[in-house]
N, C-alpha and C positions, 0 to 999 in steps of 0.2 A: 603572540599572535601566532606561534609556533601548534598552540592549541587548535587555530582554525583549523591549518595547513593536516593535522592530524585527521580530524572531521573531518575534512576536506579526502583526504587518502578512504579513509575507510569508508564516505560515501560513495566513492568514485568507484572503486572498489563493488558496494553495493547492487551502484545502478548496473557493471558490467555482470555482475550474475544473474540479477534479473534480466538484464537483455539477453543473455543466453538463453536461459530458461522461456522466456518466449520466445524467441529462434525455433526453440525444439518442440516448441507446441504451437507451432505456426499454421497447422490445419489441423481440422476436427474432420473424420475422416468419416463419410454417412455409409453402413455401409448396410448393402441389402440382408435378409433372412431370410432363412427357407420358414423356420416354425414365430409363431406368436411369443414364444418365450426367448427366445435370441433377439429375437429385434428389442423386446424391453431390454434383456442386460445392455444391448448395443446404445439404447438410447438413455439407461441409466450410466456408461460410460461415458458418451458424449458431453453428459450432464455434470457430471466429475469434471473432466477437463476442462467446460466453459469455467464452471467458477476459478476454478485453479488457474487459468490466464485469464479473468478479470481480477483476479488477487493479487496477483504476477504484477497486471498494469499499474492495479489503485496502488502498489510499493514501489512500483518505479515511478509515478508521477510524486510521489510522498517525496523521494529521495531527490528525484532535480529539483523541487521546490525547495529544500534544506539546500541543497547547492546553492542555488540559486541565492537565499538568505544571507549562504557566506559572502557572495559576491558583492550584494546590494548595503552588507555589512548590519544584517539585523538576524544574524543566525543567534539564537539561544535567547531570544525575547520571545515569548508569550505573544501572539497574534490575536488572543483575543483581553487579555488585561494589561500586557505590554509590560510585564514584570518578568524579571530573569529567569529563564530555566535553570531547578537546579545543574550542573554539572554533572551528580550521579544517573541523572536523567537522561541527560545528550550522550550519555558514556553508554548508557543501557539502550537508549533508541536515539542514535545523531540524527535520524528524521522525522523528533518529535519538533512537532507546531506550538503545543500550547503547553500549557505547566500542570501537574498533576490536579489539579484541581478544576482549572478551565477542561480539560479533555475529560473528564468523570461528567461535567454540566452538557459535554456536550453529547456524549453518551445516554447520556439519561434521556436526555431531547429525543435523540434518535430511537431509543427503545420505546419512545410515547407516541411517537409522530405512528397515524395508522397505516397499513400497507398499503391503501391505492396512492395517500400522498407519496411513499417511495418511488412506486411505479411509475409515478408522472415525469 
């Protein structure tokens, strides 16, 4: 049980960190530019900011889901195969929802999905 408390504290700190990062980037500015080159630079900056924002949201959702698993007693159990997630993996990635082999399978499946299906 003390180990779960440690994970909860780590996850809580990570959630606060991500929430703070999201608050800092809560607005993506659209600036008008005098020429086309500056306009493309601003558009690239906006795209980069939007991608970073999406990544922060994704990580925050994963962290909050891990905290939910602690509360409901399923933390450390792979969501796919229902085997235990090795402690070393949880120490490295406390929000891990899958064991290493199930994570690899999920990533392979995602890589082979057509881009149009991902956009839907």
